[in-house]
C-alpha positions as CSV (number, residue, x, y, z in Angstrom):
1,M,-0.7,-88.3,-126.9
2,S,0.0,-89.1,-130.9
3,Q,3.4,-88.6,-130.8
4,W,3.6,-88.2,-134.0
5,W,7.7,-87.2,-134.5
6,A,8.1,-91.0,-133.4
7,T,9.0,-92.4,-136.6
8,R,11.4,-90.1,-137.2
9,E,15.0,-90.9,-137.1
10,D,15.7,-87.4,-135.7
11,Q,12.5,-88.2,-133.1
12,G,14.5,-86.9,-130.2
13,N,15.5,-83.7,-131.1
14,L,13.0,-80.6,-131.0
15,A,14.6,-78.9,-134.4
16,G,13.6,-82.3,-136.6
17,A,9.8,-81.6,-136.4
18,L,10.1,-78.7,-139.2
19,S,12.1,-80.8,-141.6
20,Q,8.8,-83.1,-142.1
21,W,7.9,-79.8,-144.7
22,V,11.0,-79.8,-146.5
23,G,10.1,-80.4,-150.3
24,E,6.7,-79.7,-150.1
25,G,6.3,-76.0,-150.8
26,R,5.4,-74.0,-148.2
27,V,5.9,-71.1,-147.1
28,A,7.2,-70.4,-143.4
29,F,7.0,-67.0,-142.9
30,L,5.7,-63.5,-144.4
31,D,8.4,-61.6,-143.2
32,C,7.5,-57.8,-141.8
33,T,10.6,-57.3,-139.9
34,G,12.5,-55.0,-142.8
35,G,9.2,-52.7,-142.0
36,D,7.6,-53.3,-145.4
37,L,4.0,-55.1,-143.8
38,E,1.9,-54.7,-147.5
39,D,5.0,-56.2,-149.1
40,P,6.8,-59.1,-146.7
41,V,9.9,-61.3,-148.0
42,E,8.5,-65.4,-148.5
43,V,10.9,-67.5,-146.9
44,G,9.9,-71.2,-147.8
45,Y,10.2,-74.3,-145.4
46,D,13.4,-75.6,-148.1
47,E,14.9,-72.1,-147.4
48,F,14.6,-72.1,-143.7
49,D,15.6,-75.6,-143.0
50,D,18.7,-75.0,-145.1
51,R,19.0,-71.9,-142.9
52,C,19.1,-74.1,-139.5
53,A,21.3,-76.6,-141.4
54,R,23.8,-73.7,-142.2
55,V,23.4,-72.3,-138.4
56,A,24.0,-75.5,-137.4
57,G,26.7,-76.5,-139.3
58,G,28.9,-73.1,-138.6
59,L,28.7,-73.6,-134.7
60,L,30.0,-77.5,-134.7
61,A,32.7,-76.3,-137.0
62,R,33.6,-74.0,-134.4
63,G,34.2,-76.5,-131.4
64,L,31.3,-76.2,-129.8
65,E,29.5,-79.3,-128.2
66,R,26.6,-81.2,-127.6
67,G,24.9,-79.3,-124.3
68,D,27.1,-76.1,-125.1
69,R,24.8,-73.1,-124.4
70,V,24.1,-70.9,-126.8
71,G,22.1,-67.5,-126.4
72,I,20.2,-65.1,-128.7
73,L,20.0,-61.3,-127.9
74,A,17.8,-60.1,-130.8
75,D,14.2,-58.4,-132.2
76,N,12.2,-60.9,-133.6
77,S,13.3,-61.8,-137.2
78,V,13.8,-64.8,-139.6
79,G,17.1,-65.2,-138.7
80,Y,16.1,-65.7,-134.7
81,G,13.9,-68.7,-136.0
82,A,17.3,-69.8,-137.4
83,C,19.1,-69.7,-134.6
84,Y,16.2,-70.8,-132.4
85,F,16.3,-74.4,-134.2
86,G,19.8,-74.0,-135.7
87,I,21.4,-74.3,-132.5
88,A,18.7,-77.0,-131.3
89,R,19.5,-78.8,-134.7
90,A,23.3,-79.3,-134.0
91,G,22.7,-80.9,-130.0
92,L,23.6,-77.4,-128.6
93,V,21.0,-75.4,-126.0
94,T,19.0,-72.4,-126.9
95,V,18.9,-69.8,-124.0
96,P,16.6,-67.3,-125.1
97,L,17.6,-63.7,-123.6
98,N,15.4,-61.1,-122.6
99,T,16.5,-57.8,-124.8
100,R,14.5,-55.4,-122.0
101,Q,16.6,-56.9,-119.2
102,P,19.5,-54.4,-117.8
103,A,22.5,-55.1,-118.6
104,E,23.7,-56.4,-115.4
105,T,21.5,-58.8,-115.3
106,L,22.1,-59.8,-119.0
107,A,26.0,-60.7,-117.9
108,W,24.9,-62.3,-115.0
109,V,22.7,-64.7,-116.7
110,A,25.8,-65.4,-119.4
111,G,27.8,-66.6,-116.3
112,D,24.9,-68.7,-114.9
113,A,24.7,-70.8,-118.3
114,G,28.0,-70.3,-119.1
115,M,27.1,-69.5,-122.6
116,A,29.9,-70.4,-124.8
117,M,28.5,-68.2,-127.7
118,V,25.7,-65.3,-128.3
119,F,23.9,-64.2,-131.2
120,H,22.7,-60.6,-131.5
121,D,21.4,-58.1,-133.9
122,S,22.5,-54.8,-134.5
123,A,20.0,-53.3,-132.2
124,N,21.1,-55.2,-129.1
125,A,25.1,-55.0,-129.9
126,E,26.1,-52.9,-127.2
127,R,24.1,-54.9,-124.5
128,V,26.1,-58.1,-125.6
129,P,27.7,-59.9,-122.6
130,A,31.5,-58.5,-122.3
131,G,34.1,-62.1,-122.8
132,V,31.4,-64.2,-124.6
133,P,32.1,-64.7,-128.6
134,A,29.1,-63.0,-130.4
135,I,28.1,-62.9,-134.0
136,E,25.5,-60.2,-135.4
137,L,22.7,-61.6,-137.3
138,G,23.8,-60.1,-141.0
139,S,27.5,-59.3,-140.4
140,A,30.4,-61.0,-142.1
141,D,31.2,-63.1,-139.5
142,W,27.5,-64.4,-139.7
143,A,28.0,-65.0,-143.4
144,A,30.9,-66.9,-142.7
145,L,29.3,-68.6,-139.8
146,T,26.4,-69.6,-142.3
147,A,28.5,-70.7,-145.3
148,A,29.5,-73.5,-143.6
149,D,28.1,-77.5,-145.0
150,P,24.9,-78.2,-143.3
151,V,24.5,-80.9,-141.0
152,G,21.4,-82.9,-140.1
153,V,19.9,-83.0,-137.1
154,V,21.8,-84.7,-134.5
155,P,19.7,-87.4,-133.0
156,M,18.8,-86.4,-129.1
157,E,17.5,-88.5,-125.8
158,I,14.1,-87.2,-125.6
159,D,15.1,-86.3,-121.4
160,E,18.0,-83.8,-122.7
161,V,18.0,-79.9,-122.6
162,A,16.3,-77.9,-126.1
163,V,16.2,-74.5,-124.3
164,Q,17.2,-73.1,-121.4
165,M,14.7,-70.3,-120.4
166,Y,15.3,-67.7,-117.6
167,T,12.2,-66.2,-115.5
168,S,11.7,-62.7,-115.5
169,G,13.6,-62.1,-112.5
170,S,10.8,-60.2,-110.4
171,T,11.6,-61.5,-107.2
172,G,15.2,-61.9,-107.2
173,R,17.7,-63.5,-110.0
174,P,16.6,-64.8,-113.3
175,K,15.9,-68.7,-112.7
176,G,16.9,-70.9,-115.6
177,V,14.4,-73.2,-116.9
178,L,14.9,-76.1,-118.3
179,L,13.1,-77.4,-121.1
180,T,14.0,-81.0,-122.8
181,H,12.9,-82.0,-126.2
182,G,10.9,-84.8,-125.2
183,G,9.3,-82.4,-123.4
184,Q,8.9,-79.6,-125.9
185,L,7.9,-82.0,-128.4
186,F,5.4,-82.9,-126.0
187,S,4.1,-79.4,-125.5
188,I,3.6,-79.0,-129.0
189,D,1.6,-82.2,-129.3
190,Q,-0.7,-81.3,-126.8
191,Y,-1.8,-77.8,-127.9
192,L,-2.4,-78.6,-131.5
193,G,-4.3,-82.0,-130.0
194,G,-5.8,-79.7,-127.6
195,V,-4.8,-76.7,-125.7
196,M,-5.4,-74.9,-129.8
197,P,-5.6,-77.2,-132.4
198,M,-4.7,-75.6,-135.7
199,D,-4.6,-76.3,-139.5
200,P,-1.8,-77.2,-141.9
201,D,-2.5,-73.8,-143.8
202,E,-2.9,-71.2,-140.5
203,R,-1.4,-68.0,-141.1
204,L,-0.4,-67.2,-137.3
205,L,0.5,-63.4,-136.1
206,I,3.8,-63.5,-134.3
207,S,4.8,-59.7,-132.6
208,A,5.6,-60.8,-129.6
209,P,9.4,-60.7,-128.5
210,M,10.7,-64.4,-129.2
211,Y,12.3,-64.6,-126.1
212,H,9.2,-65.0,-124.5
213,K,7.7,-68.2,-124.1
214,N,4.3,-67.0,-125.7
215,A,5.5,-66.6,-129.3
216,A,8.4,-69.2,-129.1
217,M,5.6,-71.8,-128.5
218,Q,3.7,-70.2,-131.7
219,L,6.8,-70.1,-133.6
220,K,7.1,-73.9,-133.0
221,M,3.8,-74.8,-133.3
222,A,3.6,-73.4,-136.6
223,M,6.8,-75.1,-138.0
224,C,5.9,-78.2,-136.7
225,L,2.2,-77.6,-138.2
226,G,3.4,-76.7,-141.5
227,G,1.7,-73.2,-141.2
228,S,2.9,-69.8,-142.2
229,V,4.4,-67.1,-139.7
230,V,3.3,-63.4,-140.4
231,L,6.4,-62.2,-138.4
232,L,6.5,-58.4,-136.7
233,R,10.0,-57.4,-135.6
234,R,8.1,-56.2,-132.4
235,F,4.8,-55.3,-131.3
236,D,2.8,-51.9,-132.3
237,A,-1.3,-52.0,-132.2
238,E,-1.4,-50.5,-135.7
239,D,1.5,-52.9,-137.6
240,Y,-0.6,-55.8,-135.8
241,L,-3.8,-54.9,-137.0
242,R,-3.0,-54.0,-140.3
243,A,-1.1,-57.3,-140.2
244,I,-4.3,-58.9,-139.7
245,H,-5.7,-56.9,-142.9
246,H,-3.4,-57.3,-145.0
247,H,-1.7,-61.3,-145.0
248,R,-5.5,-62.7,-144.2
249,V,-4.2,-64.0,-140.3
250,T,-6.2,-66.6,-139.0
251,A,-4.7,-67.4,-135.9
252,M,-3.3,-64.7,-133.6
253,T,-1.9,-64.7,-130.2
254,G,-0.7,-62.5,-127.2
255,V,-0.8,-61.0,-123.9
256,P,-4.0,-58.6,-122.8
257,T,-2.4,-55.9,-122.6
258,M,-1.7,-56.0,-126.3
259,F,-5.2,-56.8,-127.1
260,A,-6.5,-53.3,-124.4
261,L,-4.0,-51.2,-126.8
262,M,-6.1,-53.0,-130.0
263,F,-9.5,-52.1,-128.8
264,G,-8.4,-48.2,-128.2
265,R,-8.1,-48.0,-131.8
266,P,-11.9,-48.1,-132.8
267,D,-11.4,-46.3,-136.3
268,L,-8.4,-48.3,-137.4
269,L,-10.3,-51.5,-136.8
270,A,-13.7,-50.6,-138.3
271,S,-11.6,-49.9,-141.7
272,L,-10.1,-52.7,-141.7
273,D,-11.0,-56.8,-142.2
274,R,-11.0,-58.9,-139.7
275,S,-12.9,-61.8,-140.4
276,T,-10.7,-64.0,-141.7
277,V,-9.5,-64.4,-137.9
278,R,-10.9,-67.9,-136.9
279,R,-8.1,-68.5,-133.1
280,L,-7.8,-66.0,-130.5
281,S,-5.2,-67.1,-127.8
282,I,-5.1,-64.7,-124.9
283,G,-2.7,-65.5,-122.4
284,S,0.6,-65.4,-120.0
285,A,-1.6,-62.9,-117.7
286,P,-5.0,-63.0,-116.6
287,M,-7.9,-62.2,-118.9
288,T,-11.1,-60.5,-117.9
289,Q,-15.0,-60.3,-119.0
290,G,-14.5,-57.4,-120.0
291,L,-12.0,-57.6,-122.6
292,Y,-13.2,-61.0,-123.8
293,D,-16.7,-59.7,-124.3
294,Q,-14.4,-57.2,-126.8
295,A,-12.7,-59.6,-128.7
296,R,-16.1,-61.1,-129.2
297,G,-17.2,-58.1,-130.8
298,L,-14.6,-57.4,-132.8
299,F,-14.0,-60.7,-133.9
300,P,-17.3,-62.9,-134.0
301,G,-16.7,-65.6,-135.7
302,C,-13.1,-67.1,-134.1
303,V,-12.8,-69.4,-130.9
304,I,-11.5,-67.4,-128.3
305,T,-9.2,-68.8,-125.6
306,N,-8.2,-67.5,-122.2
307,G,-4.8,-69.4,-122.3
308,Y,-2.6,-70.7,-119.6
309,G,0.8,-71.9,-119.3
310,T,4.0,-70.4,-117.5
311,T,7.9,-71.4,-118.5
312,E,7.9,-74.1,-116.3
313,V,4.8,-76.0,-117.9
314,V,3.0,-74.7,-120.8
315,A,0.3,-77.1,-121.7
316,V,-2.3,-77.5,-119.5
317,F,-5.7,-77.2,-120.1
318,G,-8.2,-77.7,-123.0
319,G,-11.7,-78.7,-124.0
320,H,-14.1,-80.4,-121.8
321,P,-13.8,-84.6,-122.8
322,E,-17.8,-84.3,-122.2
323,G,-17.8,-81.4,-125.2
324,L,-19.5,-79.2,-122.7
325,P,-19.5,-75.4,-123.7
326,R,-16.1,-73.3,-122.1
327,P,-17.0,-70.9,-120.0
328,D,-15.8,-67.5,-121.3
329,I,-13.1,-67.0,-119.4
330,S,-12.1,-70.0,-118.1
331,V,-8.5,-71.5,-118.8
332,G,-10.0,-74.5,-119.7
333,Y,-10.3,-78.0,-118.7
334,P,-7.5,-80.6,-117.7
335,L,-6.0,-82.0,-121.1
336,A,-6.5,-86.2,-120.7
337,A,-2.5,-86.3,-120.8
338,V,-2.2,-83.8,-118.2
339,E,-2.7,-84.6,-114.3
340,T,-3.3,-81.9,-112.5
341,R,-4.3,-80.9,-108.3
342,L,-5.7,-78.2,-106.4
343,V,-3.6,-78.2,-103.6
344,D,-3.9,-75.8,-99.4
345,P,-0.6,-74.1,-100.4
346,A,-0.3,-73.9,-96.5
347,N,0.0,-77.7,-96.2
348,G,0.6,-79.7,-99.5
349,T,-2.6,-81.5,-99.3
350,D,-5.6,-81.7,-102.1
351,V,-8.2,-79.5,-101.0
352,E,-12.0,-81.0,-100.5
353,P,-14.9,-79.4,-102.7
354,D,-17.3,-76.9,-101.4
355,A,-21.1,-77.8,-101.2
356,E,-21.5,-76.7,-104.8
357,G,-18.5,-79.0,-105.5
358,G,-15.8,-76.4,-107.0
359,R,-12.9,-76.5,-105.0
360,Q,-10.0,-73.8,-104.6
361,G,-6.3,-74.3,-104.4
362,E,-2.5,-74.0,-105.8
363,L,-2.5,-75.6,-109.0
364,W,0.3,-78.6,-109.1
365,V,0.7,-80.1,-112.3
366,R,3.0,-83.2,-113.5
367,S,3.4,-84.1,-117.1
368,P,6.6,-85.0,-119.6
369,G,5.7,-81.1,-120.6
370,V,6.9,-79.9,-116.6
371,M,10.4,-78.6,-116.8
372,S,13.3,-81.1,-115.6
373,G,14.5,-78.5,-112.8
374,Y,15.9,-75.1,-112.4
375,F,19.8,-75.0,-113.9
376,H,22.3,-75.3,-111.0
377,L,19.1,-74.8,-108.2
378,P,18.5,-77.8,-106.6
379,E,17.1,-76.5,-103.3
380,V,14.7,-74.2,-105.5
381,T,14.1,-77.3,-107.9
382,A,13.2,-79.3,-104.8
383,E,10.8,-76.7,-103.6
384,R,8.3,-76.5,-106.6
385,L,9.0,-79.9,-107.5
386,T,7.7,-82.9,-105.6
387,N,7.3,-86.1,-107.1
388,G,7.2,-84.7,-110.2
389,W,4.8,-82.1,-109.1
390,Y,5.4,-78.7,-110.0
391,H,3.6,-76.4,-107.7
392,T,2.8,-73.4,-110.1
393,G,1.9,-70.6,-107.6
394,D,-1.1,-70.1,-109.4
395,V,-4.4,-69.9,-107.1
396,M,-7.4,-71.8,-109.7
397,E,-10.4,-72.6,-108.7
398,A,-12.5,-75.5,-110.5
399,N,-16.3,-75.4,-110.5
400,A,-18.3,-79.0,-110.2
401,D,-17.9,-79.6,-114.4
402,G,-14.1,-79.1,-113.3
403,W,-13.9,-76.0,-115.4
404,H,-10.8,-74.0,-114.0
405,F,-10.4,-70.1,-113.4
406,F,-7.6,-68.6,-112.7
407,V,-8.0,-66.2,-109.7
408,G,-4.6,-65.2,-108.4
409,R,-0.7,-65.6,-107.6
410,V,-0.2,-67.2,-104.2
411,D,2.8,-64.8,-103.6
412,D,0.3,-61.9,-105.1
413,M,-2.2,-62.4,-102.5
414,F,-1.9,-59.5,-99.6
415,S,-4.1,-59.9,-96.5
416,C,-6.3,-56.7,-95.9
417,A,-8.0,-56.8,-92.2
418,G,-7.3,-60.8,-91.9
419,E,-9.0,-61.3,-95.6
420,N,-7.0,-62.6,-97.8
421,V,-7.1,-60.0,-101.3
422,Y,-6.2,-61.6,-105.0
423,P,-5.6,-58.4,-107.0
424,G,-6.5,-60.7,-110.5
425,D,-10.3,-60.8,-108.5
426,V,-10.2,-57.3,-108.2
427,E,-8.9,-57.0,-111.8
428,Q,-11.7,-58.7,-113.4
429,M,-14.5,-57.0,-111.1
430,L,-13.0,-53.5,-111.8
431,E,-13.0,-54.4,-115.5
432,R,-17.0,-55.3,-115.9
433,C,-17.5,-51.6,-115.3
434,P,-18.9,-50.0,-118.4
435,E,-16.8,-47.3,-117.8
436,I,-13.6,-48.6,-117.4
437,H,-11.3,-50.0,-119.7
438,Q,-8.3,-51.2,-117.9
439,A,-7.8,-52.0,-114.2
440,A,-4.1,-52.7,-112.3
441,V,-4.9,-53.8,-108.5
442,V,-2.0,-53.1,-106.1
443,P,-1.5,-53.1,-101.7
444,V,-0.1,-50.3,-99.4
445,A,1.0,-50.8,-96.4
446,D,-2.0,-49.5,-93.6
447,E,-1.0,-49.5,-89.8
448,M,-4.3,-51.0,-89.2
449,K,-5.3,-53.6,-92.0
450,G,-1.6,-54.4,-92.8
451,S,-2.6,-53.7,-96.5
452,L,-5.3,-51.9,-98.9
453,P,-5.9,-52.6,-102.0
454,V,-5.7,-49.2,-105.1
455,A,-6.4,-49.1,-108.1
456,F,-4.6,-47.4,-111.1
457,V,-7.6,-47.2,-113.9
458,V,-7.8,-46.5,-117.8
459,A,-11.2,-45.0,-118.3
460,A,-13.2,-46.6,-121.7
461,P,-12.7,-43.5,-124.7
462,G,-15.1,-41.0,-124.2
463,E,-16.2,-41.9,-120.6
464,N,-16.3,-39.5,-118.1
465,V,-15.9,-41.4,-114.7
466,D,-14.7,-40.5,-111.6
467,E,-13.3,-42.1,-108.5
468,D,-16.3,-42.3,-106.6
469,H,-17.6,-43.8,-109.3
470,V,-15.4,-46.7,-109.4
471,K,-15.4,-47.3,-105.3
472,Q,-18.5,-47.4,-105.9
473,W,-19.1,-50.1,-108.7
474,A,-16.6,-52.3,-106.4
475,L,-18.7,-51.7,-103.1
476,A,-21.8,-53.1,-105.2
477,N,-20.2,-56.1,-107.3
478,G,-18.0,-57.5,-104.6
479,P,-16.8,-57.7,-100.9
480,A,-16.3,-54.7,-99.1
481,Y,-12.7,-55.4,-97.7
482,Q,-11.7,-55.6,-101.6
483,H,-12.5,-52.3,-103.1
484,P,-9.9,-49.7,-103.6
485,R,-9.3,-47.3,-101.1
486,A,-8.0,-45.3,-103.9
487,V,-7.9,-44.4,-107.4
488,W,-5.5,-43.1,-110.1
489,F,-6.6,-42.4,-113.6
490,V,-3.5,-42.8,-116.0
491,D,-3.4,-42.3,-119.6
492,E,-1.4,-46.4,-119.9
493,I,-0.7,-49.2,-118.0
494,P,2.8,-49.9,-117.7
495,L,4.3,-52.9,-118.9
496,A,7.8,-54.5,-118.2
497,G,9.8,-56.3,-120.2
498,T,7.7,-59.4,-121.2
499,A,4.4,-57.2,-122.1
500,K,3.1,-57.7,-118.4
501,I,1.8,-55.4,-116.7
502,D,4.2,-53.9,-114.8
503,K,3.4,-54.7,-111.1
504,A,6.5,-53.7,-109.4
505,A,6.9,-50.3,-111.1
506,L,3.1,-49.7,-109.4
507,A,3.7,-50.8,-106.4
508,I,6.8,-48.2,-105.7
509,E,4.4,-45.6,-107.5
510,A,1.1,-46.4,-106.0
511,G,3.1,-46.2,-102.3
512,D,4.6,-42.8,-103.2
513,R,1.4,-41.8,-103.5
514,W,-0.6,-43.4,-100.5
515,H,2.5,-42.0,-98.3
516,P,3.7,-39.1,-99.7
517,R,7.4,-38.3,-98.7
């Protein structure tokens, strides 16, 4: 890796990366969060760096000490970004809080982190955990804090924690993922050099919540690159598409459900200019061939990437070292600076290639970008980290050329009559059907076969499709054991707090439909 930060005095601190653009006259943000999409507020790097420096100065003036945890509970805003970098600038640890989690969970996270302070906006004021000192963005207290003398970037060791990002908690209590300054800088370097190469004149559109790794990484990439962020408070399909048109966006990223909602607006799409988009990354959930084909049709001139990453490690795959063309929905080829293995999750041994040179197993990753562990969870850390190898829990298939494809989650896999079924596999197969816009597959209990796959389906616009047609498609395009035994048509697939499909809610609904009470 290039380690472009290594010659700077503040080389160890994540927040030092954006300071390189001070005095260059660049625009950091086109801020649309105030509601005026067509006339955003421009914020330059000089002003943004000063805001970060004043947040850092205010926190240190209040007596916070190196390593203290400071939370952010807010919707997207430039103030959020100033807090994110200002906390790190002061040598403290940024703790992004999921605004969609219940108050009980937020209180638990605050206690687990030992949070010294939390920044919040007015929309989330009533959800601030009790007993934690809080400052509302834009308030008199905020004005007082940011009136402090600005401070320079506090030098940090690269193995000190910069961000403590909590998992969604969908399978239990959220876990605090410890991400170091060096690991974050490594990941940014890998992204800009291999995962999603960009130019300094990029305009990146961010609407996903900044508490999520996807948007957080895009923000950090833009600030290190010297690009401009077109910032929306939250995702709305119409606002997102209009922002592309009005601000000549060049790079976009998001989860499949966001793009599925946009593709459902053909009339609006036809009226807007999309020609400026040259990079499109879809990640955080499996991308199907159908979604890829839709994206290619609407953004014909751009590079489309099926992104991959987890909270624990965000930079893993890029292009092929021999320049081979990337298969449409491949997550990529392992980066040169990242070690990967495909392992049999039952015994922890590397899987052997099949007759065609392909392999399938759980992805393990080792690199400087991997988390240093889970906060206060040594046993869980030991389960997921083996000699620096992070067990992702994601099942991947690698072909003979080394291209990797997402198959499913080890813990999502279920057995149907002794056969392993990965919901992601079934969803991709179903979404190749021209009459299907989106599909989500979950298991229901069955006394004879253990579990059976069932599907929630959103029909493609203008299509009149029934359950039998979907079943026949599945039987014709995949093994019989994975065809959905029931198909329920819905107007929209529900999303969880991280903008991913809410499989837990769908599993409950499927159980109720399959076994009516």
